[in-house]
C-alpha positions as CSV (number, residue, x, y, z in Angstrom):
1,M,12.4,4.0,28.8
2,S,16.3,5.0,28.2
3,G,17.1,7.1,25.1
4,R,14.7,10.4,24.1
5,S,11.4,10.3,24.9
6,T,9.4,9.4,22.0
7,Q,6.8,11.7,23.2
8,S,9.1,14.9,22.8
9,L,9.7,14.3,19.0
10,P,7.6,15.3,15.9
11,T,6.5,12.5,14.1
12,Y,4.0,11.6,11.5
13,R,1.8,8.5,11.6
14,R,1.8,8.4,15.7
15,P,0.0,5.2,16.2
16,I,2.8,3.4,13.5
17,F,5.8,5.2,14.9
18,E,4.4,3.8,19.0
19,V,4.2,0.6,17.9
20,A,7.3,0.2,15.8
21,A,9.0,2.2,19.1
22,A,7.5,0.0,21.5
23,R,8.9,-3.4,19.6
24,L,12.2,-1.9,19.7
25,L,12.6,-1.4,23.5
26,E,11.5,-4.6,24.3
27,P,14.0,-7.1,25.7
28,R,13.3,-10.0,23.2
29,R,14.4,-9.3,19.7
30,F,12.7,-10.1,16.5
31,I,13.8,-8.0,13.0
32,Q,11.1,-5.2,12.7
33,V,9.9,-5.1,8.8
34,L,8.3,-2.0,7.8
35,A,6.7,-2.8,4.1
36,G,4.6,-0.8,1.9
37,P,4.8,1.1,-1.8
38,R,7.6,3.6,-2.2
39,Q,7.3,7.1,-0.9
40,V,4.8,6.6,2.1
41,G,7.5,7.5,4.1
42,K,9.4,4.7,5.9
43,T,12.7,5.9,5.3
44,T,11.8,8.6,7.2
45,L,9.5,6.5,10.7
46,A,13.2,4.5,10.6
47,R,15.1,7.8,11.1
48,Q,12.6,9.1,13.8
49,L,12.8,6.0,15.5
50,A,16.4,6.0,15.4
51,E,16.8,9.7,16.9
52,A,13.9,9.0,19.2
53,L,15.0,6.1,21.0
54,G,18.9,7.3,21.2
55,F,20.2,4.3,19.8
56,P,23.5,4.2,18.0
57,T,22.4,3.8,14.9
58,H,23.5,2.6,11.2
59,Y,21.7,3.1,7.7
60,A,22.5,1.8,4.5
61,S,20.6,1.4,1.3
62,A,20.2,-1.7,-1.1
63,D,18.6,0.9,-3.6
64,A,22.4,2.2,-4.0
65,A,24.0,-1.4,-3.9
66,L,22.3,-2.7,-6.6
67,G,24.8,-5.7,-8.2
68,F,26.5,-6.2,-5.2
69,D,26.6,-9.8,-3.8
70,R,25.5,-10.7,-0.1
71,S,29.0,-9.7,1.6
72,W,27.0,-6.0,1.1
73,I,24.5,-7.5,4.3
74,G,27.5,-9.0,6.0
75,T,29.4,-5.2,5.8
76,Q,26.2,-3.2,7.1
77,W,26.1,-6.0,10.0
78,E,29.6,-5.3,11.1
79,I,29.1,-2.0,11.1
80,G,26.2,-2.0,13.4
81,R,27.4,-4.3,15.5
82,S,30.5,-2.0,16.0
83,R,28.2,0.6,17.5
84,T,26.9,-1.7,19.8
85,E,30.1,-2.8,21.1
86,E,30.6,1.0,21.2
87,D,27.4,2.0,23.4
88,E,28.0,1.8,27.3
89,Q,24.1,0.4,27.7
90,G,25.3,-2.4,24.6
91,R,22.9,-1.1,22.2
92,G,22.4,-0.4,18.4
93,L,20.4,-0.2,15.7
94,L,20.8,-1.2,12.1
95,I,18.1,-0.1,9.2
96,L,18.3,-1.6,6.3
97,D,16.5,-0.1,3.4
98,E,15.4,-1.9,0.1
99,V,17.5,-5.1,1.6
100,Q,15.6,-8.0,-0.4
101,K,17.3,-6.3,-3.9
102,I,20.4,-8.4,-2.9
103,T,19.7,-11.9,-3.8
104,G,19.7,-14.4,-1.5
105,W,19.7,-11.8,1.3
106,S,17.2,-13.6,3.6
107,D,20.0,-16.4,3.9
108,V,22.8,-14.1,5.0
109,V,20.3,-12.0,7.6
110,K,19.6,-15.1,9.2
111,A,22.8,-16.2,9.7
112,L,23.9,-13.4,11.3
113,W,20.6,-12.8,13.3
114,D,21.2,-16.2,14.8
115,E,25.0,-15.8,15.4
116,D,24.3,-12.4,17.3
117,T,21.2,-14.3,19.2
118,A,23.7,-17.0,20.3
119,S,26.6,-14.6,21.4
120,G,24.2,-12.1,23.1
121,I,24.8,-9.1,20.9
122,R,21.4,-6.9,21.1
123,L,21.5,-5.5,17.8
124,K,18.2,-4.2,16.8
125,V,17.1,-4.7,12.9
126,V,15.1,-3.0,11.3
127,A,14.0,-4.0,7.3
128,L,12.4,-1.6,4.7
129,G,11.2,-2.6,1.6
130,S,8.7,-1.0,-0.9
131,A,6.1,-3.7,-0.5
132,P,4.4,-6.4,1.6
133,L,4.8,-9.1,-1.1
134,L,8.4,-8.2,-2.0
135,V,10.2,-8.0,1.4
136,R,8.2,-11.3,2.0
137,H,10.0,-12.8,-0.8
138,G,12.4,-14.6,1.7
139,L,10.7,-13.7,4.9
140,S,8.0,-16.9,5.6
141,E,11.2,-19.3,4.6
142,S,14.0,-18.3,5.9
143,L,13.4,-16.0,8.5
144,A,10.3,-17.8,9.8
145,G,9.8,-16.8,13.6
146,R,12.3,-13.9,13.6
147,F,10.5,-11.0,12.4
148,E,7.3,-8.8,12.9
149,L,5.6,-7.4,9.7
150,I,4.3,-3.2,10.4
151,R,2.2,-2.7,7.1
152,I,2.9,1.0,5.8
153,T,0.2,2.3,3.9
154,H,-0.7,5.0,1.2
155,W,-1.2,8.3,3.7
156,S,-5.1,8.9,4.2
157,F,-7.7,12.1,3.7
158,A,-7.1,12.3,7.6
159,E,-3.1,12.4,7.3
160,M,-2.9,14.5,4.5
161,R,-5.4,16.8,5.7
162,A,-3.6,17.3,9.7
163,A,0.0,17.5,7.5
164,F,-1.2,19.8,4.3
165,G,-4.0,21.3,5.5
166,W,-6.0,19.7,2.3
167,D,-9.4,19.6,1.9
168,L,-12.0,16.9,0.3
169,K,-11.1,17.7,-3.2
170,Q,-7.5,18.2,-3.0
171,F,-7.0,14.3,-1.5
172,I,-9.6,13.0,-3.6
173,Y,-7.2,14.8,-7.0
174,F,-3.7,14.6,-5.5
175,G,-4.0,11.4,-3.6
176,G,-1.9,10.6,-0.4
177,Y,1.6,10.7,-1.4
178,P,3.2,13.4,0.9
179,G,6.5,13.8,-0.8
180,A,4.6,15.2,-3.5
181,A,2.5,17.8,-1.7
182,E,4.3,20.7,-2.2
183,L,4.4,20.5,-5.9
184,V,0.6,21.0,-6.4
185,E,0.5,24.7,-7.1
186,D,2.1,23.7,-10.4
187,E,0.4,21.0,-11.9
188,A,2.4,20.1,-14.5
189,R,5.5,19.7,-12.4
190,W,3.0,17.5,-9.5
191,R,2.5,15.5,-12.8
192,E,5.7,14.6,-14.1
193,Y,7.2,13.9,-10.3
194,I,4.4,11.6,-9.9
195,L,5.0,10.0,-13.2
196,D,8.8,10.1,-13.4
197,S,10.3,10.0,-9.9
198,L,7.1,7.6,-8.9
199,I,5.6,5.5,-11.1
200,E,8.6,4.7,-13.7
201,T,10.9,3.8,-10.5
202,T,8.5,1.5,-9.0
203,L,8.3,0.0,-11.9
204,S,11.5,-0.2,-13.3
205,R,13.1,-1.0,-9.8
206,D,10.8,-2.6,-7.5
207,V,8.4,-4.8,-10.1
208,L,10.7,-5.1,-13.2
209,L,13.9,-5.5,-11.7
210,L,12.9,-8.1,-9.1
211,N,10.4,-10.3,-10.8
212,P,10.1,-12.1,-14.4
213,V,8.8,-10.0,-16.5
214,T,9.0,-10.9,-20.0
215,K,6.8,-8.0,-21.7
216,P,7.9,-4.9,-20.1
217,A,6.2,-2.5,-22.3
218,L,3.0,-4.7,-22.1
219,L,2.8,-4.1,-18.1
220,R,3.5,-0.7,-18.6
221,Q,0.5,-0.5,-20.8
222,L,-1.7,-2.4,-18.7
223,F,-0.6,-0.1,-15.3
224,R,-2.1,3.3,-17.6
225,L,-4.9,1.3,-18.8
226,G,-5.6,0.2,-15.2
227,C,-5.1,4.0,-14.3
228,E,-7.9,5.3,-17.5
229,Y,-10.2,2.5,-16.4
230,S,-9.8,3.0,-12.3
231,A,-13.1,1.7,-10.3
232,Q,-14.3,0.2,-13.8
233,V,-14.9,-3.9,-14.2
234,L,-12.6,-5.1,-17.4
235,S,-12.5,-8.2,-18.6
236,Y,-9.6,-9.7,-19.8
237,N,-10.5,-10.2,-22.8
238,K,-11.6,-6.8,-23.6
239,M,-7.7,-5.8,-22.5
240,L,-6.8,-7.8,-24.4
241,G,-8.2,-5.6,-27.2
242,Q,-6.7,-2.6,-26.0
243,L,-3.2,-3.3,-25.7
244,Q,-0.7,-4.1,-27.8
245,D,1.5,-7.6,-28.1
246,A,-0.7,-8.5,-25.1
247,G,0.0,-11.9,-24.7
248,N,-2.8,-14.1,-22.9
249,T,-5.1,-13.6,-20.1
250,T,-3.2,-15.5,-18.1
251,T,-0.2,-12.7,-18.3
252,L,-1.9,-10.0,-17.7
253,A,-3.5,-11.4,-14.8
254,H,0.1,-12.0,-13.4
255,Y,1.0,-8.3,-14.0
256,V,-2.0,-7.1,-12.7
257,D,-0.6,-9.4,-9.0
258,L,2.8,-8.2,-9.8
259,L,1.2,-4.2,-10.1
260,G,-0.7,-5.2,-6.5
261,A,1.9,-6.6,-4.8
262,A,3.7,-3.0,-5.5
263,G,1.0,-0.9,-4.3
264,M,0.0,0.6,-7.6
265,L,-3.2,-1.1,-9.0
266,S,-5.3,-4.2,-8.1
267,G,-7.5,-6.6,-9.8
268,L,-10.9,-7.2,-7.3
269,Q,-13.0,-10.4,-7.9
270,K,-16.4,-10.8,-8.0
271,Y,-17.6,-11.7,-4.4
272,S,-19.2,-14.8,-4.5
273,G,-19.4,-18.2,-2.2
274,S,-16.7,-19.6,-4.0
275,Q,-13.1,-18.7,-4.3
276,V,-12.7,-20.4,-8.0
277,R,-15.2,-18.3,-9.1
278,R,-14.1,-15.5,-7.6
279,R,-10.4,-15.8,-9.3
280,A,-12.1,-16.0,-13.1
281,S,-14.8,-13.5,-13.0
282,S,-13.0,-10.2,-14.5
283,P,-11.7,-7.7,-12.3
284,K,-12.3,-4.7,-11.2
285,L,-9.3,-2.1,-11.4
286,L,-8.6,0.0,-8.6
287,V,-5.1,2.0,-7.9
288,H,-4.2,2.5,-4.5
289,N,-3.9,6.3,-4.6
290,T,-5.5,8.3,-6.7
291,A,-2.5,10.6,-7.6
292,L,-1.7,7.4,-10.1
293,M,-5.1,8.3,-12.0
294,S,-5.0,12.1,-11.9
295,A,-1.3,11.7,-12.9
296,V,-1.5,9.5,-15.5
297,L,-5.4,10.6,-17.2
298,G,-3.4,14.2,-17.4
299,V,-7.1,16.0,-16.7
300,P,-6.1,19.4,-14.9
301,R,-7.9,19.1,-11.6
302,K,-10.9,22.1,-12.3
303,E,-11.8,20.1,-15.1
304,A,-11.6,16.9,-13.3
305,Y,-13.9,18.9,-10.6
306,S,-16.1,19.8,-13.4
307,D,-16.7,16.7,-15.3
308,P,-19.5,14.0,-13.5
309,S,-18.2,11.3,-15.5
310,I,-14.1,11.7,-14.3
311,W,-15.1,12.7,-10.7
312,G,-17.7,10.1,-10.0
313,R,-14.7,7.7,-10.8
314,L,-11.9,9.3,-8.5
315,V,-14.1,9.3,-6.0
316,E,-15.1,6.0,-6.2
317,T,-11.9,5.1,-6.7
318,A,-10.5,6.9,-3.4
319,V,-13.3,4.9,-1.5
320,G,-11.8,1.6,-2.5
321,A,-8.3,2.8,-1.8
322,H,-9.0,3.7,1.8
323,L,-10.7,0.2,2.0
324,L,-8.2,-1.4,0.4
325,N,-4.9,0.3,2.1
326,S,-7.0,-0.8,5.5
327,G,-5.9,-4.2,5.1
328,S,-9.7,-5.0,4.0
329,E,-10.7,-8.4,1.6
330,L,-12.2,-6.1,-0.5
331,F,-14.2,-7.6,-3.8
332,Y,-17.5,-5.9,-6.1
333,W,-20.2,-7.8,-7.0
334,R,-22.8,-7.8,-10.4
335,E,-25.3,-10.0,-11.5
336,G,-26.9,-8.5,-14.8
337,N,-27.0,-5.2,-15.0
338,R,-27.1,-4.5,-11.0
339,E,-24.1,-3.8,-9.1
340,V,-22.4,-3.0,-6.2
341,D,-19.4,-0.8,-5.6
342,Y,-17.5,-2.8,-3.1
343,V,-17.9,-5.8,-1.1
344,V,-15.9,-6.0,2.3
345,A,-15.8,-9.5,3.3
346,T,-15.7,-9.8,7.1
347,S,-15.6,-12.8,9.3
348,R,-19.8,-12.9,10.2
349,R,-21.2,-10.3,7.3
350,P,-20.0,-9.0,4.2
351,L,-20.8,-5.8,4.2
352,A,-22.0,-4.0,1.0
353,L,-21.1,-0.6,-0.1
354,E,-22.7,1.9,-2.9
355,V,-20.9,5.3,-3.3
356,T,-22.8,8.4,-4.4
357,S,-20.5,10.9,-5.6
358,G,-23.1,13.4,-7.3
359,R,-27.0,14.2,-7.4
360,R,-29.1,11.9,-5.0
361,K,-30.5,8.4,-6.4
362,D,-34.3,7.4,-6.3
363,S,-33.3,3.9,-6.2
364,L,-30.3,1.3,-5.2
365,P,-30.9,-1.5,-7.3
366,G,-27.2,-2.8,-7.1
367,L,-28.0,-3.0,-3.1
368,D,-31.0,-4.1,-3.1
369,A,-30.4,-7.3,-5.3
370,F,-27.2,-8.5,-3.3
371,N,-29.3,-8.4,0.1
372,R,-31.5,-10.8,-1.6
373,K,-29.1,-13.0,-2.6
374,Y,-26.9,-12.4,1.2
375,R,-29.7,-12.0,3.6
376,N,-27.1,-11.6,6.3
377,A,-25.5,-8.1,4.4
378,R,-24.9,-5.4,6.0
379,P,-25.7,-2.2,3.2
380,M,-23.8,0.6,3.6
381,L,-24.1,3.8,1.7
382,V,-20.9,6.2,1.3
383,G,-22.0,10.1,-0.3
384,A,-24.8,12.2,-0.4
385,Q,-27.6,9.7,0.5
386,G,-25.5,8.3,3.6
387,I,-22.3,8.7,5.3
388,P,-20.6,11.7,4.1
389,L,-17.7,11.0,1.7
390,E,-15.3,13.4,4.4
391,E,-16.5,11.6,7.4
392,F,-15.9,8.1,5.7
393,L,-12.8,8.9,4.0
394,A,-11.4,11.2,7.0
395,G,-12.5,8.0,9.6
396,P,-10.4,4.9,10.3
397,T,-12.6,2.0,9.1
398,E,-12.6,-0.7,11.6
399,R,-15.5,0.8,13.1
400,L,-16.9,0.3,10.1
401,L,-16.1,-2.9,9.4
402,R,-16.7,-4.6,12.8
403,P,-18.9,-7.7,12.3
404,Q,-22.5,-6.7,14.4
405,T,-25.3,-9.0,15.0
406,R,-28.8,-8.0,13.9
């Protein structure tokens, strides 16, 4: 391999780094799209890749180019080409951050990419975006067959523990944002950072700027409500009763989808054999990172630790977010007063998870009822009576979710 050895550089999230580095070193060319929420290290990863590979590199961010037209992309591309021409080995790397914020960006990138392919220019391109669905807006049409997607998720407990020495309670309360880790000793400052630099920036610059939202105040209220009710089932009609100027249930469902695309809040649907019934069900609200919930609630961590109601919802949210960030197709299940916290839809056998954060339970009626209805399901207990919470959150989910036969 030319350039520096990737083994000699300190990097975070080594598996993702290795995949991206290997792809950029291949003779064939694809646009590498690093997609994920804000503040999870996409830019840091891209810069580490550039340093490790030793390619002449040009970095440009469309975040600073708001209001510019498509010519901005052409200008950055020409700089990347010049870096390539100046290199003795004809290599070059162009990193475009938040490029989807330029209207019509994908058509311009397609034209420039095809020009380079036809002329033999070996410029490699990495595009960074704040969330998979926002970046894909233009990928699947104009750039079909020209890109590979690398998902960058929120940091896991294992990563936060390795990087910052956190214990389980710290992670469940403060979540997985590495940029905020050094602020946790000053809880007021940490909360202001999450609320202002992360939540408001994501809402204003990612969700509202890139999508037609007729009621911005409603979207903000909905996000706050989702944090307050994370890990709870809440019908859209009940949401309407708690929100001002709420519009209708269709508007709320659309806004939940937008928040999910931004890596902030999802509305899990009820598990059922019918996709129509799943979509029609009341959603189980779930934030993608417990930091969002803790910051919005504003409950000091010592108080949260000692309050069984708050702590139980934080724990259940942490488990759900861990599953969601793994790429699992995630649902909940409820019939009458019987409920299963999470259901992971796998290709062969659904996995039903119950989370226990407090004292031992004598019975698990939700899991029992689910197993009677879906006899091929795999039950799993996470917490005091099953897989220890620390073990579950610290480990990869692939082994747990791998389809099994009886």
